[in-house]
N, C-alpha and C positions, 0 to 999 in steps of 0.2 A: 784472417779476418774473419772467412765463410765458415771455416772450423771451429773457430771460437764460438760463433753464432749457432753452428751445429749441435755445440755441445750443451750450449744453452737451452736449445730446444727441445734435447733428450733430457737433461733436468727439469723442464717444465713438463713435460709429459709423464715423469716419473712422479713429479708432485701430483699432480691433475688427476693420475690413476690413480693415489692413495686418498684426494679429495673424493673422487667417485665411490670410491669404497666404503668412505663414511654414511652413506646412505644404510649400506647393512647392517648397521647399530639399530639404525629405527626402525628398519624392517624387523630386526630379531626383536626390538620390543614390542612392538604390533604384533607380533605372532606368540612370544611369549604372556603378553596381555590377552590375546584373544581380541583387543581391538586397537582401533586407529585413536584413541584417545583424542588430544588437542593437537595432535600432528596434520599439517596440512599438505594437502599434495601438490602446493603451487612450485616447491621447490623441485620435484620430480619432473614435472609437468614441464616447467621453464628449463629445466636442464635438457632434459628430453627434445624439445625443439630446437634447443641450441647448440646443440651434436651434431641433431640432423643437418641444419644449414651449414655448422663449419663444415661438416664432412664433405657437402658438394661444394664447398668455396674450394676447401684443400684437393678436391678431383679436379676444379677449374684452374687452379692453378700449378698443380701437379705436388702438392707440396705434401711429403710424404709421412712426415711427422704430426699434422695436421690432422690427416686421413686415418692413421691408427690410432692418436686417441680419443677422437671424436667416433670410431667404429666401437672400441671400447666400451666408450660414455653410454649411447645410446641402446647398446643393447642390455646393459645394466641399468639405465635406468626405465628400459621395457618391463623388466625383473620388477623391478622394486615397484611399479605402478600396479600391475600385475598384482602383485601381493595387498596392496595399498587396497583395491578393488574389493579383492577378498575381503577382507576384514571391516571395509567402511560399511555402515548402515544408512549413509546417503548415494548408495551406489547409482541411481537415476542423473543424480548432478555432475558426479565423476565419470560415466559413461560420454556426458553431454560434452565433459570438457574434453576428455578422449576423443570424441570426434571432431570437435572444432581441430584441435591441433593437429589431428590426420588431415583434415583439409589442405590445412595452412599448408603443411611437410608435402602433399602429392602438389598443390600447386605451385609451389616453388621449385619442386623437383623438374616437374613440367617444364615451368619457363627456362631451367638453367639448361635441360637437355635436347627441349623438343624447339619451344618457341624458339628461342635466341640460341642456335649454334654454334654463335661465335662468343668461343669463350670469353675474349677481351671485353668482348661486351657485357657478358651474362656476368661474370666474376664481379665486375664493379657493383651491380645490383644485390647479386647475394651476397658480398662483401658488407654492402651497406645494412640489410636485413641481419644478417650475424651481429654486427655491432650494436643493434637496437634489443636482438635477441639476448645477447650478453650482459648487455648491460643491466636487462630485466633478470636476468638469471642472478647475476652477481646482487643485485636490490631486495631479493626475494628474500632472505632474512632480516631485512629491515623493515617488513610487514611488523616484525615485535619490538618496535621502538618504542613506540606508545605505551606499551604495557611497562617497557623497562623505565621510561620518564612518568611514569604515574606512580607504579611500584618503588622508584630508585633502588631496584633492583637488576642484576643480568643473570637472576637464575633460569631465565626464559631461553639465553643463548649460551651456545658453547664453546668459550675461550679458544680453545685449542682448534677449533674449526673454523673461526674467525680470523684466526691467526693463519690458518692453513688457507684459506680465501686470498689474505692479502699475498703471503707467501708466492702463491702461484699465478696471479694478476702481474704481482710485480716481476717475475722471472719472463713472461710470457710477453711484458711490457718492453722489457730490455729486447727478446728474440725480435720482437716487430719492429722495435726502430734498427737493429742493425740490417735486416732485411727490407728496410723504408715501406713496412709494407702499412699503412693507417688501418685499415681493416683489421688488423692485430693488434698493432699498438694503443689505437684511440680508446676502443672500451676494455682494453688492460688497464691503462692508466685509470680511467675512472674506475674499476673494479679495483684500483689499488687503495684508493681514495677511500671507497666506500670499507674497503677491510679495514682500514684505518680506523674511518669511524665505527666501523663495529670495536676494532679493537680497543679505542680508547674510551669506549663505553665503562671498561673495565677498570680503569684506571678513575672515573669520576664516579661508579656504583659499584664495588668489588663484589664480586660472587662468594658468597657464604660459603659453598662447598669448596671456590676456589681456596678459600681462607683455612678452611679445615684440613685439607690437604697438607695445607703449606705446615701449617702446626702439627700435625699429626706425622709429618714424614710419608707418608705409603708410598707406594705403587699401584693405587688402582689406575684405569684405564679411565678417560676422559668420557663425562657422561654424554655420548654425542645424541643421543636422543633428545636431549633437552632444547635442542639447536634451534628447529623451527616451532616457536611459543606461539602458535597461531591457529585458530579455527581454520575447519574447513571452508571453503570458499566457495 
């Protein structure tokens, strides 16, 4: 059972790694167009704070799979945030947002390793915060739901990234259940449901770009850059 959980954890790590890399497609678009366009910093910021909190949780419970993938994650998100900040015209607002999440992460880290040195106690509070951060991260692409419902089109979402979100959440849910760790499986079950909701939108409102690809049977890469079709916040 432990070996199976470890194997599923490794699958979840690999899936999550490629999910994190999807941000590079957004950054490539930003650099290529020399503008952030309608891309929001929210997914980068929420992913960063989620990775930091879950990294701290992994340290407290000594789970090296969680530690590894979240170290990779928050370093990638730092790069993405820097690129976004460089190209955005609304630097002041983004800087304020960065300062805000930095204060949060420092406060959480201080509590976890200084204020409450007992990992048994601190892991419960950090795990709870991780649940909240994970749900916010999973739900951030749903900010474009209003546009989808109004336009009756899923062009502002990426089917492949929504599917990847669902797959990763499902794997982490199974992993958390096998470890009997509610701070892993609860947010990821919610993430799975949100991911399924995102994917189901494509059944109700088919993406024109997906239909075109299906008809032409091309091998073009997915348009990751349309994943987060919301305005800057």
